[in-house]
C-alpha positions in Angstrom: 38.3 -38.6 25.4 38.9 -37.5 29.0 37.1 -39.5 31.6 36.4 -39.7 35.3 38.1 -41.5 38.2 37.1 -41.4 41.9 38.1 -43.2 45.1 34.6 -42.9 46.5 31.8 -43.6 44.1 31.6 -44.6 40.4 30.4 -42.2 37.8 26.6 -42.6 37.6 25.6 -44.1 34.4 23.2 -42.0 32.4 19.8 -43.7 32.4 17.1 -43.9 29.7 13.7 -42.4 29.9 12.0 -45.7 30.9 14.4 -46.5 33.7 14.4 -42.9 34.9 10.7 -43.0 35.7 11.6 -45.4 38.5 13.7 -42.6 40.1 10.9 -40.1 40.1 9.4 -39.1 43.5 6.1 -40.6 44.6 4.3 -37.3 43.9 5.1 -37.6 40.2 2.0 -37.4 38.0 2.1 -37.9 34.2 -1.0 -35.7 33.9 0.9 -32.8 35.6 4.1 -33.2 33.7 5.8 -29.8 33.2 6.2 -28.5 29.6 9.4 -27.4 28.0 8.3 -25.2 25.1 10.3 -23.7 22.3 9.4 -20.8 20.1 11.2 -21.7 16.8 11.5 -18.1 15.5 15.1 -17.1 15.2 16.2 -14.2 17.5 19.9 -13.7 16.7 22.9 -15.4 15.3 24.7 -17.7 17.8 28.5 -17.4 17.3 30.6 -20.5 17.2 33.3 -18.5 19.0 31.3 -18.8 22.2 33.3 -22.0 22.7 36.8 -20.6 22.2 40.0 -21.4 24.1 43.2 -19.4 24.7 46.8 -20.6 24.7 49.4 -18.7 26.8 52.9 -19.9 27.7 52.7 -20.1 31.5 56.3 -20.9 32.3 57.0 -22.6 35.6 53.5 -21.7 36.9 51.8 -24.2 34.7 53.5 -26.2 32.0 51.0 -25.3 29.3 52.6 -24.8 25.9 55.9 -26.4 26.8 54.2 -29.5 28.1 52.1 -29.8 24.9 55.2 -29.6 22.7 57.2 -32.7 21.9 60.8 -31.3 22.0 62.3 -34.6 20.9 60.4 -34.6 17.6 59.7 -30.9 17.1 56.0 -31.3 17.0 52.9 -31.1 19.1 52.1 -34.1 21.4 49.7 -36.3 19.5 47.6 -36.9 22.6 47.1 -33.1 23.1 46.1 -32.8 19.4 43.6 -35.6 19.7 41.9 -34.4 22.9 41.7 -30.9 21.5 39.9 -32.2 18.5 37.4 -33.7 20.9 37.1 -30.4 22.6 36.6 -28.7 19.2 37.2 -25.0 20.0 36.2 -22.8 17.0 38.8 -20.2 18.0 42.1 -20.3 19.9 43.8 -17.1 21.1 47.6 -16.7 21.4 48.5 -14.4 24.3 47.5 -13.2 27.7 49.7 -11.3 30.1 52.6 -13.0 28.3 51.8 -10.7 25.3 52.9 -7.6 27.2 56.6 -8.7 27.0 56.5 -11.0 24.0 58.6 -10.1 20.9 57.3 -12.3 18.1 60.4 -12.1 15.9 62.3 -14.1 18.5 60.0 -17.1 17.9 60.0 -17.5 14.1 62.4 -19.0 11.7 64.9 -21.9 12.2 64.5 -23.2 15.8 68.3 -23.3 16.4 68.3 -19.5 15.8 65.4 -18.5 18.0 66.1 -16.4 21.1 65.0 -17.6 24.5 63.3 -15.1 26.8 62.6 -14.6 30.5 58.9 -15.2 31.2 58.5 -12.1 33.4 55.2 -13.0 35.0 54.9 -16.7 35.0 58.6 -17.6 35.7 61.3 -19.5 34.0 62.8 -19.3 30.6 60.6 -19.5 27.5 62.6 -21.3 24.7 60.4 -19.9 21.9 60.5 -23.2 20.2 56.8 -22.7 19.9 56.0 -19.5 18.0 53.7 -18.1 15.3 54.2 -21.0 12.9 53.7 -23.7 15.5 50.6 -22.0 17.0 48.9 -21.7 13.6 49.8 -25.3 12.8 48.1 -26.3 16.1 45.0 -24.4 15.1 44.9 -25.9 11.7 45.3 -29.5 13.0 42.4 -29.1 15.5 40.2 -27.1 13.1 40.2 -23.8 15.0 40.6 -20.2 13.8 43.7 -18.4 15.2 43.5 -15.1 17.2 46.6 -13.2 18.2 47.0 -10.8 21.0 49.8 -8.3 20.2 52.4 -6.6 22.5 50.5 -3.4 23.1 53.5 -1.4 24.4 53.5 -3.6 27.5 50.0 -2.1 28.2 51.9 0.8 29.6 53.3 -1.3 32.5 56.9 -0.2 33.2 57.6 -3.5 35.0 57.3 -5.3 31.7 59.0 -2.9 29.4 62.5 -4.2 30.2 63.6 -7.5 31.6 66.2 -7.8 34.5 69.0 -8.2 31.9 68.1 -4.8 30.4 66.5 -6.2 27.2 63.6 -4.1 25.8 60.4 -6.1 26.0 57.8 -3.5 24.9 56.7 -3.3 21.3 54.8 -0.7 19.4 52.5 -0.3 16.3 55.3 -1.0 13.8 56.2 -4.4 15.3 52.5 -5.4 15.4 52.2 -4.3 11.8 55.2 -6.4 10.8 53.5 -9.4 12.5 50.4 -8.8 10.4 52.5 -8.6 7.2 54.5 -11.8 8.2 51.2 -13.7 8.7 49.0 -12.3 5.9 51.1 -10.9 3.0 51.6 -13.6 0.4 54.9 -11.9 -0.6 56.3 -11.4 2.9 60.1 -11.7 2.4 60.7 -12.7 6.0 58.2 -15.6 6.0 59.3 -16.8 2.5 62.9 -16.8 3.8 61.8 -19.1 6.6 60.5 -21.5 4.0 56.8 -20.9 4.5 55.2 -20.2 1.1 51.5 -19.8 2.0 50.4 -16.9 4.3 48.6 -17.8 7.5 45.7 -15.4 6.9 45.1 -14.6 10.5 42.0 -12.4 10.5 41.5 -11.6 14.2 43.9 -9.6 16.4 43.6 -8.2 19.9 45.0 -4.9 21.0 45.8 -4.8 24.7 45.4 -7.4 27.4 43.9 -6.4 30.8 45.3 -2.9 30.1 43.0 -1.4 32.7 43.9 -3.8 35.5 47.2 -2.0 36.5 47.0 1.6 37.8 50.6 2.0 36.9 49.8 1.3 33.2 47.9 3.2 30.6 44.8 5.1 31.4 41.7 4.7 29.1 42.3 7.8 27.0 45.9 7.0 26.4 45.1 3.3 25.6 42.4 4.5 23.2 44.7 6.8 21.3 47.4 4.0 21.1 44.7 1.7 19.9 44.1 4.0 16.9 47.8 4.1 16.2 48.1 0.3 16.3 45.0 -0.1 14.2 46.2 2.3 11.5 49.6 0.7 11.3 48.3 -2.9 11.2 45.6 -2.1 8.6 48.2 -0.6 6.3 49.5 -4.1 5.9 46.1 -5.8 5.7 42.9 -3.7 5.6 40.7 -6.8 6.1 41.8 -7.8 9.6 39.4 -7.6 12.5 40.5 -5.9 15.7 39.5 -6.3 19.3 40.1 -3.4 21.7 40.2 -3.5 25.5 37.1 -2.2 27.4 36.9 -3.7 30.9 36.9 -1.8 34.2 34.4 0.7 32.8 36.5 1.6 29.8 34.1 0.4 27.1 32.3 3.7 26.4 35.3 5.9 26.3 37.3 3.4 24.3 34.5 3.2 21.7 33.9 7.0 21.7 37.6 7.6 20.8 38.6 4.5 18.8 35.4 2.7 18.0 35.5 3.2 14.3 38.8 1.2 14.2 37.4 -1.8 16.2 35.2 -4.8 15.5 35.0 -6.1 19.1 35.4 -4.8 22.6 37.2 -7.2 25.1 36.8 -7.9 28.7 37.8 -10.7 31.1 36.1 -12.4 34.0 38.2 -14.4 36.5 36.0 -14.6 39.5 35.2 -16.2 42.8 31.4 -16.5 43.2 31.8 -16.3 47.0 33.9 -13.1 46.9 36.7 -14.7 48.9 34.6 -15.4 52.0 36.8 -17.2 54.6 34.0 -19.8 55.4 33.4 -20.6 51.7 33.2 -24.3 50.8 35.0 -23.4 47.6 38.2 -22.6 49.4 41.0 -25.2 49.3 39.6 -28.7 50.0 36.6 -27.5 52.1 34.3 -28.6 49.3 34.7 -32.3 50.4 33.2 -31.6 53.9 29.7 -30.6 52.8 29.0 -31.5 49.2 25.4 -30.2 49.3 26.6 -26.8 50.5 29.4 -26.8 47.9 26.8 -27.6 45.2 24.7 -24.6 46.2 27.6 -22.2 46.1 28.7 -23.5 42.7 25.2 -23.1 41.2 25.3 -19.5 42.2 28.3 -18.8 40.0 26.1 -18.4 36.9 24.3 -15.5 38.6 27.5 -13.7 39.5 28.8 -14.3 36.0 25.7 -13.0 34.3 25.8 -9.7 36.3 29.3 -9.0 34.8 28.0 -9.7 31.3 25.0 -7.6 31.7 27.2 -4.7 33.0 29.3 -5.0 29.9 26.3 -5.1 27.6 24.9 -1.9 29.2 28.1 -0.1 28.4 28.1 -1.0 24.7 24.3 -1.0 24.2 24.5 2.2 22.1 27.3 0.9 19.9 27.1 -1.6 17.0 30.1 -3.5 18.3 29.9 -6.9 20.0 31.7 -8.2 23.1 34.6 -10.6 23.3 35.3 -12.3 26.6 38.7 -13.6 25.6 39.6 -14.9 29.1 37.3 -16.3 31.8 37.4 -18.9 34.5 36.9 -19.5 38.2 39.5 -17.9 40.5 39.3 -19.8 43.7 41.7 -19.9 46.6 43.6 -23.2 47.2 46.4 -25.2 45.7 46.5 -25.3 41.9 43.6 -22.9 41.8 41.4 -25.2 43.9 40.6 -28.9 43.3 36.9 -28.4 43.5 37.1 -27.6 39.8 37.9 -31.2 39.0 34.4 -32.3 40.3 31.4 -33.0 38.2 29.6 -30.4 40.3 32.0 -27.8 38.8 31.1 -29.2 35.3 27.4 -28.5 35.9 28.3 -25.0 37.2 30.3 -24.3 34.0 27.4 -25.6 31.9 25.2 -23.0 33.5 27.7 -20.3 32.6 27.7 -21.4 29.0 24.0 -21.1 29.0 24.4 -17.6 30.2 26.7 -16.9 27.3 24.1 -18.3 24.9 21.3 -16.2 26.4 23.4 -13.1 25.8 24.7 -14.1 22.4 23.0 -11.2 20.8 25.9 -9.1 22.0 28.4 -11.6 23.3 30.2 -13.2 20.3 33.4 -14.5 21.7 33.8 -16.3 25.1 35.7 -19.0 27.0 35.6 -20.6 30.4 39.1 -22.1 30.8 42.9 -21.6 30.4 42.8 -24.4 27.8 45.7 -26.7 28.7 48.4 -27.3 31.3 49.9 -29.6 33.9 48.7 -28.1 37.2 45.9 -25.6 37.3 42.3 -26.9 37.7 41.1 -24.0 35.5 42.5 -25.8 32.4 40.1 -27.4 30.0 42.7 -30.0 29.1 45.2 -31.5 31.6 48.5 -32.8 30.3 50.2 -35.6 32.3 54.0 -35.3 32.4 56.4 -36.8 31.7 54.0 -39.3 30.1 50.4 -40.3 30.0 47.3 -39.4 27.9 45.9 -35.9 28.1 42.3 -35.7 29.2 39.4 -33.2 29.5 38.4 -31.6 32.7 34.6 -31.1 33.5 34.5 -27.7 31.9 35.9 -29.2 28.7 33.4 -32.1 28.7 30.6 -29.6 28.8 32.1 -27.3 26.1 32.8 -30.2 23.8 29.2 -31.5 24.2 27.7 -28.0 23.4 30.0 -27.4 20.5 28.8 -30.5 18.7 25.1 -29.9 19.4 24.3 -26.2 18.9 22.3 -24.4 16.2 23.2 -21.3 14.2 20.3 -19.1 15.5 19.2 -18.6 19.1 15.5 -19.2 19.8 13.4 -18.6 22.8 12.6 -21.4 25.3 10.6 -21.7 28.5 10.5 -24.4 31.1 7.8 -25.1 33.6 10.2 -27.1 35.7 12.1 -25.0 38.3 15.1 -27.3 38.3 15.8 -27.1 34.6 18.1 -24.4 33.1 17.5 -24.4 29.4 18.7 -22.6 26.2 17.7 -23.3 22.7 18.9 -22.8 19.1 18.0 -23.7 15.6 19.6 -24.7 12.3 17.1 -25.3 9.5 14.5 -27.8 10.6 16.4 -28.9 13.7 16.1 -27.6 17.2 18.9 -27.9 19.8 18.3 -27.7 23.5 21.0 -27.4 26.3 19.3 -28.7 29.4 20.9 -28.6 32.9 19.2 -30.3 35.9 20.5 -28.1 38.7 19.1 -30.4 41.4 21.8 -32.7 42.6 19.4 -35.3 44.1 16.2 -35.4 42.0 15.3 -36.2 38.4 13.3 -33.6 36.4 10.7 -34.5 33.8 9.4 -32.4 31.0 7.1 -32.7 27.9 9.1 -31.2 25.0 7.1 -29.0 22.6 7.9 -26.7 19.7 5.3 -24.1 18.9 3.6 -24.6 15.5 5.8 -27.5 14.8 5.7 -31.3 15.0 8.6 -33.1 16.5 9.5 -35.9 14.0 12.3 -37.5 16.1 14.7 -36.6 18.8 18.1 -37.6 20.3 19.5 -36.8 23.7 23.2 -36.7 24.5 23.5 -36.9 28.3 26.3 -36.4 30.8 25.3 -37.2 34.3 27.2 -38.1 37.4 27.8 -38.0 41.1 28.5 -34.3 41.8 31.4 -35.3 44.1 33.1 -37.3 41.4 36.6 -35.9 40.6 38.3 -36.0 37.2 41.9 -36.9 38.0 43.1 -39.1 35.1 42.1 -40.8 31.9 40.5 -44.3 32.2 37.6 -45.7 30.2 34.9 -44.1 28.2 32.6 -43.4 31.2 32.3 -39.7 30.4 31.4 -40.0 26.8 27.9 -38.5 26.4 25.3 -41.3 26.2 23.1 -41.1 23.1 19.4 -42.0 23.5 16.3 -41.6 21.4 13.3 -39.5 22.4 10.1 -41.5 22.7 7.1 -40.7 20.6 5.5 -39.1 23.7 8.2 -36.5 23.6 8.5 -36.8 27.3 11.9 -36.9 28.9 13.3 -37.3 32.3 16.6 -35.6 33.0 18.8 -37.2 35.7 20.0 -35.3 38.7 23.1 -33.2 38.2 23.0 -33.7 34.5 23.9 -31.7 31.4 22.1 -32.8 28.2 22.2 -31.7 24.6 18.9 -32.5 22.8 18.4 -32.5 19.1 14.8 -32.3 17.7 13.9 -32.9 14.0 10.8 -30.7 13.3 8.3 -30.0 10.6 5.6 -27.4 10.3 2.2 -28.6 11.3 
């Protein structure tokens, strides 16, 4: 599992409830302990796809797919497979901007016959040694469902419709439909000729990637009409697939009015800077190292900015029975390699707050991510891949997503906290309550008496990640960042360390 290394201070060991009492301020009073109360009545289903990742060949910009592939042995790097199993994404998406000039047929069949392509946005030559079969194989090995983003006529962008050599890079409904048949038809002649007997059975497909972000591409009405054309063609090959249409930039209502009957989800992205690009921001470059307390405050505000975007999207689809799919999301900060502050544990806590936002809005948000998944350079990756050798490791955002993925219930439930420093969400599966608790204070512990309305807590376990906010993840070392498991005392009182992210499991029975 990915762990922490720092040249300044060691990762702070997570401390148990008894020892944590010693860290409480003098004003602490057991009689005035704040209560963290859970209403166990289910509110809505909490989708496992809130912890997805997406895989996009990023060329020379960030050696993502190419670095994860072992070209000597024609297989995925085992260290990448193992760390992704730890991350445990429920869904992985193939695509991104790359989809707008990707011709899937160039990347299937015998590898010595595959056609290389120019990676028009990200730079370099894509060998296509990794294609549909390899992507699905990766998903199967790590236990994730696959999602494919198709070439949506280059999203109307003329700059991606042909490469500099004159090759056509745009693809229409028929090519997308052929892809569905190749993946899902048990009798696909092309797939069988490639020696693959069993269909891949890919259920989820996205139509359009950031289509609204280029004024020189399709407008909403055109995109909606083309969405219908794609949907009809693809469903002729498999009527049971689920389709995600594009709806960001204020497109959602019109897209759903025109093409809603053909869609199961509406997509948007959120790559953002919580400071709005302010020149004096501590999140710019390496400014974060100069004033850690100020950096912490700015990072903690990111959840508020992020929630506003999600609320805006929810308002647009409020009158439609179609959920939201945020198929790309991460910080977009100025600085080399998308800003090194994202390697700090402070960024991990900030990302945890954003996952809590996703869970609170899980009534409508059913697919979400917070990272670019894997690569060699960008700090927005969940998994960093050392090259030419070394063991892949998880960044802070991945540590949080891995923790939550393993300790989350099926149904969201309501929770309230009397402690102002605790950001808490809750869920339930059967007679077990799950809490995601973040102490947003970087210096001070926060105590709480845990209660479940109408229920008795039989036992409890806490899985804690806590550390120095300034600590930076730069390589794999020991097991310092493995969540520390502890037992809840009979008093059901717990003290959450400063700058900590905890998953709490409570076994309950009705009183």
